[in-house]
C-alpha positions, 0 to 999 in steps of 0.5 A: 500500500502506497504511503499517503502524501499531501502535496500541500503539506509544506504550505499547511505547516507554514500556515500553522506556524503563521497562526502560532506566530499571530497568536503570540503577537495577539498575546503581546498586544493584549498585554500591552493594551492592559498595561496602557489601561492600567496606566490610565487608571493610575492617572485617574486615581492620581487626579482623585487623590489630588482633588481629595487632598485639595478639598481637605486643605481648601480653607487653608490654601493660598492663592499660589497653592490654588494656582499650582493645584490648577496647573497640576490638574491641567497637566494630569488632564493632558497626560490623561488625553495622551494616555487615552490615545495610547489605549485607543491605539493599543486597542486598535492594534489588538483588533487588527491582530485578532483579525489576522488570527481569524484569517490565519485560522481560517486558512489553516482550517481550509487546508486541513479540510482539503487534506482530510478530503485528499486522505479520504480519496486516497483511502477509497483508491486504496480500497478499490486497488485492494478489491481489484487485487482480490478479484484478480486473485479469486479469478486466477484461483478459479481459472487454475481450479477449472484447468485442474478439473 
């Protein structure tokens, strides 16, 4: 019986490697997104802490301290805007990589289905060849048996 070989086996291996690579990239992108979200949350926490601290000291605060407080809040606000942009970029990248992964999985599955189909065809062909060989053997035995009579 001849060994089954899939002509696109090398392509299938490449697709599987690409899928694995994209999975790893998605993991890294997701971690990066989470880190950016944590930085943003930390900035929001800082704003809340500063406001709470200011409210405690509001009656004793000088005009100079009020101006410094306002400038610091403005600085934090601009940092928050920048961080939101980083979060959005990271989220967009995660979405892009996720789409790449879906495409890679789809391509791999198509090739695997084709391989299964080709293997089924191979098994059917082998079965036909085996049946043909059996028929020839029976026919030969029948001929040899009738010649001997």
